[in-house]
Structures are given as structure tokens and as C-alpha cells.
N, C-alpha and C positions, 0 to 999 in steps of 0.2 A: 167298387165298380164305377168306372167313369162312364157317365151317360152323356151322349151327344144330342139326344132328342127326347122329348116327352114320351114318344112311342117305345123307346128302349127301356124306360123305367118300369120296373116290376112292382116297386113299393115306393112310398113317399120318400123314405130316407135315401133312395137312389138319386134323387134330384139334388143338384148342387144347392147349397145353403140350407138344407133341411136336416136338422138333427132330431134327437128324440123329443126335446121340448117343443119344437115346431110341429112334430107329428102329433103330439098331444093337443096343441092349440088348434091345428087343422081338424082334428077329430071333433073338437067342440063345435066346429063350424059345419060338421057333416061331411067333411072331405076325408075320404078313406083311401082312395086310389089316385095315382098320378093323373089319370085322365079327368078326374073330377075338377081339376084346376082350369081346364079349358073353358073359355067363356066367362071366367070370373074376373073380377076387378080387385086389385090389391087394396085400394082405398076402402072399398065396400067391406072386404073381409076384415080389415083392421077395425073399422067402426063397429061391425057386428061383434068382434071378439071383445072389444072394450065394453059393450053393452052386456054380453053374456057373463063376463067375469066381474063386472062392476068396478073395474079398475082401468084407468088410462094406461095402456101398454106403452112400453118404451118405444121411441120412434124407430129404433132399429128393427122392431117387429114389422112396422109398416114397410120399411125399406126391403126387408126380406120377402114380405108378401108381394111387393112390386116385382122383385127379382124373379120369384118362382112363377108368378103369373106370366111375366114376359117370356120366360123360358117355355112355359106351357103353350104359348102362342107362337113359338118358333124361333125366338131370339137365341143367340148363342149363350152359353153359360157364362155368367158374370158374377163377381162377388157382390153381396148385398150392398156394400158401401159404394158401389158404382152408382147406385140410384139415389144416394143421400142428397146430393146437391140439387138435382132436379126436384126431388120431393120437397126440399126446403123452399124452393121457388114457388111451388104449386100449393103446398099444404103446410100451414104453420101450426105446430103443436105447442 
């Protein structure tokens, strides 16, 4: 299913860049529905996930969080790696 907006998504995996592993990670953060991403911050989600799991997550997880939160806030669907360069300039892992 190709989703053009967060309002069209029925489940998290309908959102671009979210597969089953990301659904599991989001579940650890209490995010169960697509609309739960609205008002969130990808950097905060990443930091919380690292604390919950006790492991520094791969930077691509942060890029994915940034991508899906941006999408939830109305941006067009973009691949997670679209956000990598901006993240590198803002947040050094």
C-alpha cells in the first residue's frame, strides 16, 4: 500500500521506511499507531531507544526515525538515507 500522508496509514508498516524491525522498536517506545508519531522528535526517540535497549543503535535507525517523524508532520515520503547528511551535520554518533 502506497501511503501519501500519515492520515492514510492504517498501521505503522504502511508508513514508508517502516518494516517489522522498526515496528518492534517503535513498540518499545510506546508507539503503536501511525498517529502516535505526530508531535514526536526523531532524535528523542533514538535516545530513548538506546536507553531502553542498553545499546547504541545504528545511526540508520536515527535517520529512519527522522524520516518517519518528518513524514508524520506532513513531509513527502523520502528514503531514510535522504536524512543522513543533515543528521551528520547536527548529531555526531
